[in-house]
N, C-alpha and C positions, 0 to 999 in steps of 0.2 A: 896392793900393787899398783904401779903405775902403767900406762899403756905400753911402755917399751919393755917392761918386765913380761907383760902379757904376751906381746908379741914373741920375745925369746922363748917364754915357756911354751907357747903353741907350736913355734918353729921347730924346737927341739923335740917336742913330743911326736912330731910328724917325720922325724928325722931329715930335715931340710936344712941345708947350710945356708949361711947369710948369702953366699955367692948365688946359690940356686934361687933363693927367694927374690934376690935382685933381678936375676934373669926372668923369673916368672912375672915380675913387675915391669917388664919392658925395658931392662938395662939399667936399673938402679944400682949404683955402686954398693959393694960389700961395706965400705967405710960408712956410707949413708945408713944402711941397715944397722951397723954397730952404733952410730951416733943416736938413732932412735932407742935401740935396745939399752944403751947406757944412759938414756934420759938426758942427753946433751942437746937433742932437737926432738920436736914432735912432728909427726906427719900430718898433712892436712886431711879433713874429713874425707875427701874423695880417696885419697891415697889409703886411709884406714880401710874403706871398703874393698879396694883393690887387694890389699894385704889379706883381708878376711877372705876373700874369694880364692886367693892363691893358697892359703892354708886351709880352705874347706870348712871354715867356721862362720858363726854369726858375726857380724861386725861389732855387736854390742858386748861380745865376749872379751873383746880386746880392751874395752874401756874398764876402768875400775867402777865400782857401784855408783859412786858419786857422780862421775863423768857420764856414765849411761844414763842415770836419772836426769841429769841436766839435758842430754840430747833428746831423750824421749819427750820431756816437757817441752822443749823447743818445737818439736814435731807435732805434738797434740795440741799445744797451746793451753791446755788445762789439765793435763794428766798429772796426777801426784801418785807416787809409788809409796805405799805404806810400808812400815817397819816389817809387817807380816808378810807382804809380798816380796820384800827384799830377802827376808828368811827363806821363803819358797824358791826364789831364784838361786840363792847360795846353795841349797840342798840339791836343786835340780842339776846344778853345774857339777856336782860331785858324782852324780849317777853315770854309769857306763852306757853305752849305745842302747842295750836292751832296756834299761831302766827309763831312759829318755823316751823311747818309742812306747812304753807302757803308759807313761804319764801324758805324753802327747795324745795316744789314742783316748785314754779317759777323759781328758780335758776336751776333746773335740765331740766326743759322745755326749758328755753332760751338756755342752754348750748347744748342740743340736737339740737334745731333749728339751732343753728349757726354751728354745725358741718355738717349739712345736706345741708345748703345753703352757696353758695360761697358769698363772699363779693362782691358787686357791684363795677364794674370798676370805677364809678364815685366817690366812697368813698375811694378808694386808693390814698394815698398821692403820688404826683409826683413832689416832689421839685427838683430843679436842683442840688442841691448838693448831693441828693441821687440817681442820675441816672447817667449811664455813657454817655459820649459824650457831657456833658453840657459844654457851653462856660464859660470861666471866668467871662464874663459880667453877665451871668445869675446866676452864683453861687454869684457873689457880690450882685445882685439885691435881692436874696433870703436871704442873710445875712442881707441886709439892712432893709428888711421887718421884719424878725425874731428879729431884735434888736430895732425895733421901739417901744418906750414905748406906743404909742397909738394903736398899733396892738392887 
């Protein structure tokens, strides 16, 4: 889906007409809303944020996954979203409000727990190629293991 289709989907799901959305956006015409939704024009980033606020949704929910990834990467300058993370996002977006609250709560609790608890020493990787002073034989041994198809 493109951004216009996402705007339409969110607007319709909230039972808001194009005219009402335009009014919430400070007087944007119904025709302009229609152009966005039909893909004939695209709103500016600032306008997308206003649309999201008017619809009561996160601005990134209006972007396609590709567009959202590009925007996130621009903002973070180094953030890369993996396929697994995209899968989580897709699943999250299908949840109802209760499901989202459960996931949000669990994520915050787990994040807080990890900030408080240090990672146990036995879970820290100690590969020869990652530590100083390893012998060439140890480094070669690690390389052999990591390149083993059965590993």
